[in-house]
PDB file of N, CA, C and O in Angstrom:
ATOM      1  N   MET A   1       3.090 -51.383  32.760  1.00  0.00           N
ATOM      2  CA  MET A   1       3.276 -52.429  33.518  1.00  0.00           C
ATOM      3  C   MET A   1       4.762 -52.798  33.609  1.00  0.00           C
ATOM      4  O   MET A   1       5.407 -52.642  32.572  1.00  0.00           O
ATOM      5  N   ALA A   2       5.404 -53.263  34.690  1.00  0.00           N
ATOM      6  CA  ALA A   2       6.787 -53.657  34.750  1.00  0.00           C
ATOM      7  C   ALA A   2       6.857 -55.160  35.070  1.00  0.00           C
ATOM      8  O   ALA A   2       6.000 -55.651  35.805  1.00  0.00           O
ATOM      9  N   ARG A   3       7.724 -55.817  34.611  1.00  0.00           N
ATOM     10  CA  ARG A   3       7.915 -57.275  34.897  1.00  0.00           C
ATOM     11  C   ARG A   3       9.231 -57.546  35.547  1.00  0.00           C
ATOM     12  O   ARG A   3      10.234 -57.126  34.971  1.00  0.00           O
ATOM     13  N   ILE A   4       9.357 -58.187  36.660  1.00  0.00           N
ATOM     14  CA  ILE A   4      10.566 -58.469  37.283  1.00  0.00           C
ATOM     15  C   ILE A   4      10.707 -60.076  37.339  1.00  0.00           C
ATOM     16  O   ILE A   4       9.772 -60.843  37.565  1.00  0.00           O
ATOM     17  N   THR A   5      11.916 -60.410  37.115  1.00  0.00           N
ATOM     18  CA  THR A   5      12.439 -61.821  37.089  1.00  0.00           C
ATOM     19  C   THR A   5      13.588 -62.109  37.879  1.00  0.00           C
ATOM     20  O   THR A   5      14.636 -61.577  37.511  1.00  0.00           O
ATOM     21  N   VAL A   6      13.614 -62.854  38.907  1.00  0.00           N
ATOM     22  CA  VAL A   6      14.726 -63.166  39.746  1.00  0.00           C
ATOM     23  C   VAL A   6      14.974 -64.752  39.801  1.00  0.00           C
ATOM     24  O   VAL A   6      14.052 -65.486  40.153  1.00  0.00           O
ATOM     25  N   GLU A   7      16.046 -65.196  39.500  1.00  0.00           N
ATOM     26  CA  GLU A   7      16.331 -66.737  39.594  1.00  0.00           C
ATOM     27  C   GLU A   7      17.537 -66.984  40.405  1.00  0.00           C
ATOM     28  O   GLU A   7      18.576 -66.348  40.229  1.00  0.00           O
ATOM     29  N   ARG A   8      17.388 -67.995  41.376  1.00  0.00           N
ATOM     30  CA  ARG A   8      18.590 -68.117  42.053  1.00  0.00           C
ATOM     31  C   ARG A   8      18.574 -69.848  42.006  1.00  0.00           C
ATOM     32  O   ARG A   8      17.564 -70.550  41.958  1.00  0.00           O
ATOM     33  N   ALA A   9      20.060 -70.328  42.037  1.00  0.00           N
ATOM     34  CA  ALA A   9      20.251 -71.748  42.110  1.00  0.00           C
ATOM     35  C   ALA A   9      20.286 -72.099  43.603  1.00  0.00           C
ATOM     36  O   ALA A   9      20.565 -71.256  44.455  1.00  0.00           O
ATOM     37  N   HIS A  10      19.994 -73.360  43.884  1.00  0.00           N
ATOM     38  CA  HIS A  10      20.153 -73.792  45.234  1.00  0.00           C
ATOM     39  C   HIS A  10      20.570 -75.316  45.362  1.00  0.00           C
ATOM     40  O   HIS A  10      20.560 -76.053  44.376  1.00  0.00           O
ATOM     41  N   SER A  11      20.883 -75.687  46.440  1.00  0.00           N
ATOM     42  CA  SER A  11      21.225 -77.177  46.625  1.00  0.00           C
ATOM     43  C   SER A  11      20.449 -77.756  47.740  1.00  0.00           C
ATOM     44  O   SER A  11      20.892 -78.693  48.404  1.00  0.00           O
ATOM     45  N   LEU A  12      19.373 -77.251  47.941  1.00  0.00           N
ATOM     46  CA  LEU A  12      18.410 -77.650  48.971  1.00  0.00           C
ATOM     47  C   LEU A  12      17.543 -79.003  48.685  1.00  0.00           C
ATOM     48  O   LEU A  12      17.164 -79.783  49.559  1.00  0.00           O
ATOM     49  N   GLY A  13      17.339 -79.106  47.481  1.00  0.00           N
ATOM     50  CA  GLY A  13      16.411 -80.126  47.078  1.00  0.00           C
ATOM     51  C   GLY A  13      15.021 -79.427  47.042  1.00  0.00           C
ATOM     52  O   GLY A  13      14.835 -78.371  47.647  1.00  0.00           O
ATOM     53  N   LYS A  14      14.061 -80.039  46.323  1.00  0.00           N
ATOM     54  CA  LYS A  14      12.769 -79.401  46.074  1.00  0.00           C
ATOM     55  C   LYS A  14      12.001 -79.061  47.314  1.00  0.00           C
ATOM     56  O   LYS A  14      11.554 -77.939  47.550  1.00  0.00           O
ATOM     57  N   GLU A  15      11.859 -80.272  48.213  1.00  0.00           N
ATOM     58  CA  GLU A  15      11.027 -80.009  49.282  1.00  0.00           C
ATOM     59  C   GLU A  15      11.614 -78.897  50.191  1.00  0.00           C
ATOM     60  O   GLU A  15      10.838 -78.013  50.555  1.00  0.00           O
ATOM     61  N   GLU A  16      12.823 -78.857  50.567  1.00  0.00           N
ATOM     62  CA  GLU A  16      13.365 -77.892  51.470  1.00  0.00           C
ATOM     63  C   GLU A  16      13.121 -76.440  50.801  1.00  0.00           C
ATOM     64  O   GLU A  16      12.708 -75.482  51.453  1.00  0.00           O
ATOM     65  N   ALA A  17      13.389 -76.398  49.591  1.00  0.00           N
ATOM     66  CA  ALA A  17      13.281 -75.080  48.794  1.00  0.00           C
ATOM     67  C   ALA A  17      11.718 -74.676  48.887  1.00  0.00           C
ATOM     68  O   ALA A  17      11.348 -73.507  49.003  1.00  0.00           O
ATOM     69  N   ARG A  18      10.940 -75.667  48.829  1.00  0.00           N
ATOM     70  CA  ARG A  18       9.475 -75.313  48.803  1.00  0.00           C
ATOM     71  C   ARG A  18       9.061 -74.890  50.286  1.00  0.00           C
ATOM     72  O   ARG A  18       8.141 -74.093  50.470  1.00  0.00           O
ATOM     73  N   ALA A  19       9.718 -75.410  51.241  1.00  0.00           N
ATOM     74  CA  ALA A  19       9.502 -74.976  52.560  1.00  0.00           C
ATOM     75  C   ALA A  19       9.898 -73.560  52.814  1.00  0.00           C
ATOM     76  O   ALA A  19       9.239 -72.748  53.464  1.00  0.00           O
ATOM     77  N   LYS A  20      11.137 -73.337  52.184  1.00  0.00           N
ATOM     78  CA  LYS A  20      11.626 -71.937  52.366  1.00  0.00           C
ATOM     79  C   LYS A  20      10.760 -70.955  51.610  1.00  0.00           C
ATOM     80  O   LYS A  20      10.568 -69.857  52.134  1.00  0.00           O
ATOM     81  N   ALA A  21      10.187 -71.241  50.372  1.00  0.00           N
ATOM     82  CA  ALA A  21       9.418 -70.447  49.698  1.00  0.00           C
ATOM     83  C   ALA A  21       8.057 -70.102  50.517  1.00  0.00           C
ATOM     84  O   ALA A  21       7.631 -68.950  50.601  1.00  0.00           O
ATOM     85  N   ASP A  22       7.482 -71.117  51.055  1.00  0.00           N
ATOM     86  CA  ASP A  22       6.252 -71.052  51.885  1.00  0.00           C
ATOM     87  C   ASP A  22       6.552 -70.127  53.057  1.00  0.00           C
ATOM     88  O   ASP A  22       5.732 -69.247  53.319  1.00  0.00           O
ATOM     89  N   LYS A  23       7.693 -70.256  53.805  1.00  0.00           N
ATOM     90  CA  LYS A  23       7.924 -69.336  54.845  1.00  0.00           C
ATOM     91  C   LYS A  23       8.168 -67.916  54.404  1.00  0.00           C
ATOM     92  O   LYS A  23       7.745 -67.021  55.135  1.00  0.00           O
ATOM     93  N   LEU A  24       8.782 -67.617  53.327  1.00  0.00           N
ATOM     94  CA  LEU A  24       8.881 -66.446  52.672  1.00  0.00           C
ATOM     95  C   LEU A  24       7.518 -65.841  52.373  1.00  0.00           C
ATOM     96  O   LEU A  24       7.297 -64.658  52.632  1.00  0.00           O
ATOM     97  N   ALA A  25       6.667 -66.579  51.869  1.00  0.00           N
ATOM     98  CA  ALA A  25       5.301 -66.112  51.423  1.00  0.00           C
ATOM     99  C   ALA A  25       4.615 -65.725  52.565  1.00  0.00           C
ATOM    100  O   ALA A  25       3.893 -64.732  52.481  1.00  0.00           O
ATOM    101  N   GLN A  26       4.717 -66.401  53.759  1.00  0.00           N
ATOM    102  CA  GLN A  26       3.946 -65.924  55.045  1.00  0.00           C
ATOM    103  C   GLN A  26       4.438 -64.688  55.491  1.00  0.00           C
ATOM    104  O   GLN A  26       3.647 -63.904  56.017  1.00  0.00           O
ATOM    105  N   LYS A  27       5.814 -64.345  55.342  1.00  0.00           N
ATOM    106  CA  LYS A  27       6.313 -62.961  55.592  1.00  0.00           C
ATOM    107  C   LYS A  27       5.764 -62.023  54.721  1.00  0.00           C
ATOM    108  O   LYS A  27       5.381 -60.967  55.223  1.00  0.00           O
ATOM    109  N   LEU A  28       5.636 -62.203  53.421  1.00  0.00           N
ATOM    110  CA  LEU A  28       5.150 -61.411  52.485  1.00  0.00           C
ATOM    111  C   LEU A  28       3.724 -61.104  52.637  1.00  0.00           C
ATOM    112  O   LEU A  28       3.294 -59.970  52.429  1.00  0.00           O
ATOM    113  N   GLN A  29       2.937 -62.140  53.015  1.00  0.00           N
ATOM    114  CA  GLN A  29       1.586 -61.919  53.356  1.00  0.00           C
ATOM    115  C   GLN A  29       1.376 -60.959  54.686  1.00  0.00           C
ATOM    116  O   GLN A  29       0.506 -60.089  54.669  1.00  0.00           O
ATOM    117  N   ALA A  30       2.096 -61.134  55.668  1.00  0.00           N
ATOM    118  CA  ALA A  30       2.087 -60.356  56.749  1.00  0.00           C
ATOM    119  C   ALA A  30       2.557 -58.879  56.563  1.00  0.00           C
ATOM    120  O   ALA A  30       2.042 -57.990  57.241  1.00  0.00           O
ATOM    121  N   GLN A  31       3.510 -58.618  55.666  1.00  0.00           N
ATOM    122  CA  GLN A  31       4.064 -57.365  55.561  1.00  0.00           C
ATOM    123  C   GLN A  31       3.426 -56.520  54.516  1.00  0.00           C
ATOM    124  O   GLN A  31       3.309 -55.296  54.582  1.00  0.00           O
ATOM    125  N   TYR A  32       2.986 -57.363  53.450  1.00  0.00           N
ATOM    126  CA  TYR A  32       2.457 -56.581  52.230  1.00  0.00           C
ATOM    127  C   TYR A  32       1.062 -57.034  51.891  1.00  0.00           C
ATOM    128  O   TYR A  32       0.476 -56.435  50.990  1.00  0.00           O
ATOM    129  N   GLY A  33       0.460 -58.039  52.523  1.00  0.00           N
ATOM    130  CA  GLY A  33      -0.904 -58.365  52.125  1.00  0.00           C
ATOM    131  C   GLY A  33      -0.896 -59.152  50.802  1.00  0.00           C
ATOM    132  O   GLY A  33      -1.904 -59.111  50.097  1.00  0.00           O
ATOM    133  N   LEU A  34       0.079 -59.798  50.459  1.00  0.00           N
ATOM    134  CA  LEU A  34       0.227 -60.648  49.429  1.00  0.00           C
ATOM    135  C   LEU A  34      -0.532 -62.134  49.735  1.00  0.00           C
ATOM    136  O   LEU A  34      -0.138 -62.869  50.640  1.00  0.00           O
ATOM    137  N   GLU A  35      -1.547 -62.434  48.954  1.00  0.00           N
ATOM    138  CA  GLU A  35      -2.157 -63.789  49.150  1.00  0.00           C
ATOM    139  C   GLU A  35      -1.496 -64.828  48.516  1.00  0.00           C
ATOM    140  O   GLU A  35      -1.352 -64.757  47.295  1.00  0.00           O
ATOM    141  N   PRO A  36      -1.023 -65.885  49.198  1.00  0.00           N
ATOM    142  CA  PRO A  36      -0.205 -67.012  48.620  1.00  0.00           C
ATOM    143  C   PRO A  36      -1.246 -68.087  48.439  1.00  0.00           C
ATOM    144  O   PRO A  36      -2.179 -68.261  49.223  1.00  0.00           O
ATOM    145  N   SER A  37      -1.011 -68.827  47.301  1.00  0.00           N
ATOM    146  CA  SER A  37      -1.672 -70.143  47.032  1.00  0.00           C
ATOM    147  C   SER A  37      -0.911 -71.047  46.292  1.00  0.00           C
ATOM    148  O   SER A  37      -0.358 -70.575  45.298  1.00  0.00           O
ATOM    149  N   TRP A  38      -0.720 -72.419  46.569  1.00  0.00           N
ATOM    150  CA  TRP A  38       0.056 -73.240  45.875  1.00  0.00           C
ATOM    151  C   TRP A  38      -0.738 -73.963  44.809  1.00  0.00           C
ATOM    152  O   TRP A  38      -1.910 -74.303  44.968  1.00  0.00           O
ATOM    153  N   SER A  39       0.011 -74.191  43.648  1.00  0.00           N
ATOM    154  CA  SER A  39      -0.553 -74.952  42.467  1.00  0.00           C
ATOM    155  C   SER A  39       0.598 -75.952  41.989  1.00  0.00           C
ATOM    156  O   SER A  39       1.370 -75.590  41.101  1.00  0.00           O
ATOM    157  N   GLY A  40       0.692 -77.026  42.495  1.00  0.00           N
ATOM    158  CA  GLY A  40       1.827 -77.945  42.285  1.00  0.00           C
ATOM    159  C   GLY A  40       3.085 -77.410  42.849  1.00  0.00           C
ATOM    160  O   GLY A  40       3.195 -77.328  44.072  1.00  0.00           O
ATOM    161  N   ASP A  41       4.027 -77.046  42.080  1.00  0.00           N
ATOM    162  CA  ASP A  41       5.375 -76.554  42.701  1.00  0.00           C
ATOM    163  C   ASP A  41       5.402 -75.064  42.301  1.00  0.00           C
ATOM    164  O   ASP A  41       6.495 -74.519  42.143  1.00  0.00           O
ATOM    165  N   THR A  42       4.276 -74.393  42.134  1.00  0.00           N
ATOM    166  CA  THR A  42       4.210 -73.043  41.853  1.00  0.00           C
ATOM    167  C   THR A  42       3.492 -72.292  42.858  1.00  0.00           C
ATOM    168  O   THR A  42       2.295 -72.522  43.027  1.00  0.00           O
ATOM    169  N   LEU A  43       4.142 -71.350  43.597  1.00  0.00           N
ATOM    170  CA  LEU A  43       3.474 -70.528  44.562  1.00  0.00           C
ATOM    171  C   LEU A  43       2.980 -69.250  43.876  1.00  0.00           C
ATOM    172  O   LEU A  43       3.768 -68.470  43.342  1.00  0.00           O
ATOM    173  N   ASN A  44       1.608 -69.048  43.906  1.00  0.00           N
ATOM    174  CA  ASN A  44       1.091 -67.786  43.291  1.00  0.00           C
ATOM    175  C   ASN A  44       0.911 -66.805  44.384  1.00  0.00           C
ATOM    176  O   ASN A  44       0.419 -67.105  45.471  1.00  0.00           O
ATOM    177  N   LEU A  45       1.357 -65.537  44.036  1.00  0.00           N
ATOM    178  CA  LEU A  45       1.017 -64.555  45.039  1.00  0.00           C
ATOM    179  C   LEU A  45       0.370 -63.395  44.393  1.00  0.00           C
ATOM    180  O   LEU A  45       0.715 -63.048  43.264  1.00  0.00           O
ATOM    181  N   LYS A  46      -0.598 -62.745  45.089  1.00  0.00           N
ATOM    182  CA  LYS A  46      -1.290 -61.584  44.393  1.00  0.00           C
ATOM    183  C   LYS A  46      -1.870 -60.717  45.529  1.00  0.00           C
ATOM    184  O   LYS A  46      -2.128 -61.083  46.675  1.00  0.00           O
ATOM    185  N   ARG A  47      -2.019 -59.536  45.000  1.00  0.00           N
ATOM    186  CA  ARG A  47      -2.891 -58.404  45.749  1.00  0.00           C
ATOM    187  C   ARG A  47      -3.020 -57.216  44.882  1.00  0.00           C
ATOM    188  O   ARG A  47      -2.295 -57.196  43.888  1.00  0.00           O
ATOM    189  N   SER A  48      -3.806 -56.238  45.084  1.00  0.00           N
ATOM    190  CA  SER A  48      -4.111 -55.260  44.276  1.00  0.00           C
ATOM    191  C   SER A  48      -2.769 -54.684  43.725  1.00  0.00           C
ATOM    192  O   SER A  48      -1.886 -54.385  44.529  1.00  0.00           O
ATOM    193  N   GLY A  49      -2.571 -54.508  42.301  1.00  0.00           N
ATOM    194  CA  GLY A  49      -1.575 -53.998  41.678  1.00  0.00           C
ATOM    195  C   GLY A  49      -0.198 -54.957  41.629  1.00  0.00           C
ATOM    196  O   GLY A  49       0.824 -54.514  41.106  1.00  0.00           O
ATOM    197  N   VAL A  50      -0.237 -56.092  42.119  1.00  0.00           N
ATOM    198  CA  VAL A  50       0.885 -56.883  41.968  1.00  0.00           C
ATOM    199  C   VAL A  50       0.300 -58.332  41.944  1.00  0.00           C
ATOM    200  O   VAL A  50      -0.625 -58.733  42.650  1.00  0.00           O
ATOM    201  N   LYS A  51       1.034 -59.090  40.962  1.00  0.00           N
ATOM    202  CA  LYS A  51       0.837 -60.559  40.949  1.00  0.00           C
ATOM    203  C   LYS A  51       2.043 -61.126  40.523  1.00  0.00           C
ATOM    204  O   LYS A  51       2.734 -60.525  39.700  1.00  0.00           O
ATOM    205  N   GLY A  52       2.454 -62.443  41.082  1.00  0.00           N
ATOM    206  CA  GLY A  52       3.605 -63.018  40.751  1.00  0.00           C
ATOM    207  C   GLY A  52       3.600 -64.548  41.096  1.00  0.00           C
ATOM    208  O   GLY A  52       2.678 -65.057  41.732  1.00  0.00           O
ATOM    209  N   THR A  53       4.598 -65.194  40.675  1.00  0.00           N
ATOM    210  CA  THR A  53       4.784 -66.588  41.044  1.00  0.00           C
ATOM    211  C   THR A  53       6.246 -66.870  41.397  1.00  0.00           C
ATOM    212  O   THR A  53       7.196 -66.217  40.963  1.00  0.00           O
ATOM    213  N   VAL A  54       6.331 -68.012  42.311  1.00  0.00           N
ATOM    214  CA  VAL A  54       7.530 -68.589  42.726  1.00  0.00           C
ATOM    215  C   VAL A  54       7.525 -69.931  42.124  1.00  0.00           C
ATOM    216  O   VAL A  54       6.653 -70.711  42.507  1.00  0.00           O
ATOM    217  N   GLN A  55       8.356 -70.303  41.253  1.00  0.00           N
ATOM    218  CA  GLN A  55       8.563 -71.652  40.697  1.00  0.00           C
ATOM    219  C   GLN A  55       9.665 -72.379  41.380  1.00  0.00           C
ATOM    220  O   GLN A  55      10.813 -71.934  41.389  1.00  0.00           O
ATOM    221  N   VAL A  56       9.313 -73.523  41.969  1.00  0.00           N
ATOM    222  CA  VAL A  56      10.271 -74.331  42.789  1.00  0.00           C
ATOM    223  C   VAL A  56      10.675 -75.376  42.048  1.00  0.00           C
ATOM    224  O   VAL A  56       9.799 -76.124  41.612  1.00  0.00           O
ATOM    225  N   ALA A  57      12.031 -75.642  41.757  1.00  0.00           N
ATOM    226  CA  ALA A  57      12.652 -76.806  40.955  1.00  0.00           C
ATOM    227  C   ALA A  57      13.643 -77.455  42.008  1.00  0.00           C
ATOM    228  O   ALA A  57      13.883 -76.957  43.107  1.00  0.00           O
ATOM    229  N   ASP A  58      14.138 -78.532  41.566  1.00  0.00           N
ATOM    230  CA  ASP A  58      15.015 -79.289  42.311  1.00  0.00           C
ATOM    231  C   ASP A  58      16.297 -78.528  42.668  1.00  0.00           C
ATOM    232  O   ASP A  58      16.891 -78.709  43.732  1.00  0.00           O
ATOM    233  N   ASP A  59      16.681 -77.688  41.744  1.00  0.00           N
ATOM    234  CA  ASP A  59      18.058 -76.827  41.964  1.00  0.00           C
ATOM    235  C   ASP A  59      17.944 -75.254  41.704  1.00  0.00           C
ATOM    236  O   ASP A  59      18.922 -74.519  41.570  1.00  0.00           O
ATOM    237  N   SER A  60      16.547 -74.825  41.649  1.00  0.00           N
ATOM    238  CA  SER A  60      16.352 -73.463  41.532  1.00  0.00           C
ATOM    239  C   SER A  60      15.223 -73.059  41.970  1.00  0.00           C
ATOM    240  O   SER A  60      14.342 -73.888  42.195  1.00  0.00           O
ATOM    241  N   LEU A  61      15.014 -71.724  42.179  1.00  0.00           N
ATOM    242  CA  LEU A  61      13.782 -70.819  42.499  1.00  0.00           C
ATOM    243  C   LEU A  61      13.785 -69.717  41.471  1.00  0.00           C
ATOM    244  O   LEU A  61      14.823 -69.109  41.209  1.00  0.00           O
ATOM    245  N   ARG A  62      12.647 -69.456  40.894  1.00  0.00           N
ATOM    246  CA  ARG A  62      12.455 -68.361  39.892  1.00  0.00           C
ATOM    247  C   ARG A  62      11.233 -67.547  40.387  1.00  0.00           C
ATOM    248  O   ARG A  62      10.189 -68.126  40.688  1.00  0.00           O
ATOM    249  N   ILE A  63      11.364 -66.217  40.471  1.00  0.00           N
ATOM    250  CA  ILE A  63      10.251 -65.465  40.907  1.00  0.00           C
ATOM    251  C   ILE A  63       9.922 -64.577  39.747  1.00  0.00           C
ATOM    252  O   ILE A  63      10.768 -63.812  39.284  1.00  0.00           O
ATOM    253  N   ASP A  64       8.725 -64.665  39.278  1.00  0.00           N
ATOM    254  CA  ASP A  64       8.334 -63.644  38.218  1.00  0.00           C
ATOM    255  C   ASP A  64       7.200 -62.801  38.916  1.00  0.00           C
ATOM    256  O   ASP A  64       6.280 -63.293  39.568  1.00  0.00           O
ATOM    257  N   VAL A  65       7.387 -61.556  38.700  1.00  0.00           N
ATOM    258  CA  VAL A  65       6.379 -60.487  39.373  1.00  0.00           C
ATOM    259  C   VAL A  65       5.894 -59.573  38.260  1.00  0.00           C
ATOM    260  O   VAL A  65       6.669 -59.230  37.366  1.00  0.00           O
ATOM    261  N   GLU A  66       4.715 -59.201  38.293  1.00  0.00           N
ATOM    262  CA  GLU A  66       4.180 -58.280  37.302  1.00  0.00           C
ATOM    263  C   GLU A  66       3.658 -57.271  38.171  1.00  0.00           C
ATOM    264  O   GLU A  66       3.006 -57.579  39.169  1.00  0.00           O
ATOM    265  N   LEU A  67       3.916 -56.013  37.838  1.00  0.00           N
ATOM    266  CA  LEU A  67       3.573 -54.741  38.655  1.00  0.00           C
ATOM    267  C   LEU A  67       2.582 -53.861  37.846  1.00  0.00           C
ATOM    268  O   LEU A  67       2.757 -53.563  36.665  1.00  0.00           O
ATOM    269  N   GLY A  68       1.521 -53.476  38.605  1.00  0.00           N
ATOM    270  CA  GLY A  68       0.473 -52.679  37.960  1.00  0.00           C
ATOM    271  C   GLY A  68       1.147 -51.319  37.722  1.00  0.00           C
ATOM    272  O   GLY A  68       2.284 -51.111  38.148  1.00  0.00           O
ATOM    273  N   LEU A  69       0.453 -50.397  37.047  1.00  0.00           N
ATOM    274  CA  LEU A  69       1.029 -49.095  36.606  1.00  0.00           C
ATOM    275  C   LEU A  69       1.534 -48.287  37.803  1.00  0.00           C
ATOM    276  O   LEU A  69       2.628 -47.728  37.728  1.00  0.00           O
ATOM    277  N   LEU A  70       0.732 -48.197  38.975  1.00  0.00           N
ATOM    278  CA  LEU A  70       1.173 -47.351  40.166  1.00  0.00           C
ATOM    279  C   LEU A  70       2.637 -48.010  40.660  1.00  0.00           C
ATOM    280  O   LEU A  70       3.599 -47.283  40.907  1.00  0.00           O
ATOM    281  N   MET A  71       2.685 -49.323  40.764  1.00  0.00           N
ATOM    282  CA  MET A  71       3.723 -49.911  41.520  1.00  0.00           C
ATOM    283  C   MET A  71       4.976 -49.950  40.402  1.00  0.00           C
ATOM    284  O   MET A  71       6.115 -50.081  40.850  1.00  0.00           O
ATOM    285  N   SER A  72       4.818 -49.860  39.236  1.00  0.00           N
ATOM    286  CA  SER A  72       5.920 -49.828  38.190  1.00  0.00           C
ATOM    287  C   SER A  72       7.047 -48.833  38.436  1.00  0.00           C
ATOM    288  O   SER A  72       8.221 -49.041  38.132  1.00  0.00           O
ATOM    289  N   ALA A  73       6.554 -47.679  39.043  1.00  0.00           N
ATOM    290  CA  ALA A  73       7.522 -46.654  39.276  1.00  0.00           C
ATOM    291  C   ALA A  73       8.668 -47.144  40.379  1.00  0.00           C
ATOM    292  O   ALA A  73       9.815 -46.700  40.419  1.00  0.00           O
ATOM    293  N   MET A  74       8.159 -48.072  41.192  1.00  0.00           N
ATOM    294  CA  MET A  74       9.099 -48.602  42.273  1.00  0.00           C
ATOM    295  C   MET A  74       9.781 -49.987  41.821  1.00  0.00           C
ATOM    296  O   MET A  74      10.282 -50.715  42.678  1.00  0.00           O
ATOM    297  N   SER A  75       9.793 -50.324  40.519  1.00  0.00           N
ATOM    298  CA  SER A  75      10.224 -51.609  40.235  1.00  0.00           C
ATOM    299  C   SER A  75      11.680 -51.857  40.515  1.00  0.00           C
ATOM    300  O   SER A  75      12.014 -52.997  40.838  1.00  0.00           O
ATOM    301  N   GLY A  76      12.572 -50.913  40.425  1.00  0.00           N
ATOM    302  CA  GLY A  76      14.013 -51.098  40.768  1.00  0.00           C
ATOM    303  C   GLY A  76      14.046 -51.509  42.324  1.00  0.00           C
ATOM    304  O   GLY A  76      14.636 -52.516  42.714  1.00  0.00           O
ATOM    305  N   THR A  77      13.463 -50.770  43.036  1.00  0.00           N
ATOM    306  CA  THR A  77      13.392 -50.991  44.566  1.00  0.00           C
ATOM    307  C   THR A  77      12.907 -52.475  44.913  1.00  0.00           C
ATOM    308  O   THR A  77      13.497 -53.310  45.598  1.00  0.00           O
ATOM    309  N   ILE A  78      11.782 -52.572  44.316  1.00  0.00           N
ATOM    310  CA  ILE A  78      11.085 -54.010  44.591  1.00  0.00           C
ATOM    311  C   ILE A  78      11.975 -55.024  44.125  1.00  0.00           C
ATOM    312  O   ILE A  78      12.272 -55.911  44.925  1.00  0.00           O
ATOM    313  N   LYS A  79      12.494 -55.054  42.874  1.00  0.00           N
ATOM    314  CA  LYS A  79      13.480 -56.016  42.424  1.00  0.00           C
ATOM    315  C   LYS A  79      14.641 -56.227  43.409  1.00  0.00           C
ATOM    316  O   LYS A  79      14.978 -57.373  43.707  1.00  0.00           O
ATOM    317  N   SER A  80      15.253 -55.163  43.917  1.00  0.00           N
ATOM    318  CA  SER A  80      16.328 -55.271  44.804  1.00  0.00           C
ATOM    319  C   SER A  80      15.891 -55.900  46.209  1.00  0.00           C
ATOM    320  O   SER A  80      16.670 -56.644  46.805  1.00  0.00           O
ATOM    321  N   GLU A  81      14.666 -55.596  46.712  1.00  0.00           N
ATOM    322  CA  GLU A  81      14.097 -56.274  47.874  1.00  0.00           C
ATOM    323  C   GLU A  81      13.847 -57.621  47.650  1.00  0.00           C
ATOM    324  O   GLU A  81      14.226 -58.423  48.504  1.00  0.00           O
ATOM    325  N   ILE A  82      13.243 -58.034  46.595  1.00  0.00           N
ATOM    326  CA  ILE A  82      13.163 -59.452  46.130  1.00  0.00           C
ATOM    327  C   ILE A  82      14.473 -60.262  46.243  1.00  0.00           C
ATOM    328  O   ILE A  82      14.584 -61.290  46.910  1.00  0.00           O
ATOM    329  N   GLU A  83      15.451 -59.684  45.518  1.00  0.00           N
ATOM    330  CA  GLU A  83      16.742 -60.326  45.611  1.00  0.00           C
ATOM    331  C   GLU A  83      17.301 -60.521  46.917  1.00  0.00           C
ATOM    332  O   GLU A  83      17.798 -61.613  47.195  1.00  0.00           O
ATOM    333  N   LYS A  84      17.272 -59.517  47.807  1.00  0.00           N
ATOM    334  CA  LYS A  84      17.715 -59.679  49.218  1.00  0.00           C
ATOM    335  C   LYS A  84      17.028 -60.679  49.871  1.00  0.00           C
ATOM    336  O   LYS A  84      17.636 -61.582  50.445  1.00  0.00           O
ATOM    337  N   ALA A  85      15.553 -60.601  49.838  1.00  0.00           N
ATOM    338  CA  ALA A  85      14.887 -61.718  50.570  1.00  0.00           C
ATOM    339  C   ALA A  85      15.022 -63.105  50.070  1.00  0.00           C
ATOM    340  O   ALA A  85      14.948 -64.082  50.815  1.00  0.00           O
ATOM    341  N   LEU A  86      15.219 -63.173  48.814  1.00  0.00           N
ATOM    342  CA  LEU A  86      15.414 -64.565  48.288  1.00  0.00           C
ATOM    343  C   LEU A  86      16.780 -65.200  48.638  1.00  0.00           C
ATOM    344  O   LEU A  86      16.916 -66.380  48.962  1.00  0.00           O
ATOM    345  N   ASP A  87      17.751 -64.318  48.542  1.00  0.00           N
ATOM    346  CA  ASP A  87      19.210 -64.680  48.924  1.00  0.00           C
ATOM    347  C   ASP A  87      19.081 -64.931  50.606  1.00  0.00           C
ATOM    348  O   ASP A  87      19.670 -65.904  51.077  1.00  0.00           O
ATOM    349  N   LYS A  88      18.505 -64.273  51.263  1.00  0.00           N
ATOM    350  CA  LYS A  88      18.408 -64.552  52.858  1.00  0.00           C
ATOM    351  C   LYS A  88      17.582 -65.833  52.946  1.00  0.00           C
ATOM    352  O   LYS A  88      18.017 -66.695  53.710  1.00  0.00           O
ATOM    353  N   ALA A  89      16.477 -66.081  52.290  1.00  0.00           N
ATOM    354  CA  ALA A  89      15.690 -67.317  52.376  1.00  0.00           C
ATOM    355  C   ALA A  89      16.483 -68.483  52.186  1.00  0.00           C
ATOM    356  O   ALA A  89      16.406 -69.459  52.932  1.00  0.00           O
ATOM    357  N   LEU A  90      17.338 -68.395  51.080  1.00  0.00           N
ATOM    358  CA  LEU A  90      18.140 -69.495  50.596  1.00  0.00           C
ATOM    359  C   LEU A  90      19.446 -69.825  51.412  1.00  0.00           C
ATOM    360  O   LEU A  90      20.085 -70.869  51.282  1.00  0.00           O
ATOM    361  N   SER A  91      19.716 -68.929  52.160  1.00  0.00           N
ATOM    362  CA  SER A  91      21.041 -69.167  52.893  1.00  0.00           C
ATOM    363  C   SER A  91      20.838 -69.975  54.200  1.00  0.00           C
ATOM    364  O   SER A  91      21.804 -70.254  54.911  1.00  0.00           O
TER     365      SER A  91
END
């Protein structure tokens, strides 16, 4: 299994950051079949072989992803895509 962690600072405030995380989750659901669910300020995402969280704070977003055995081989590419999507979502 591979673990990926990406954290980005922001100056959006918690509510706007949460809205952007939710919008990103909808895209991930449509493109990759990840099922989103909120638990407080944490967005849980999962599908077969992948589970992760997006933790929304007042000044940062932290994404933690755990990849199953088959997806682990692509961890470098997946991390790069997460970083690009998060940077785009926060811009």
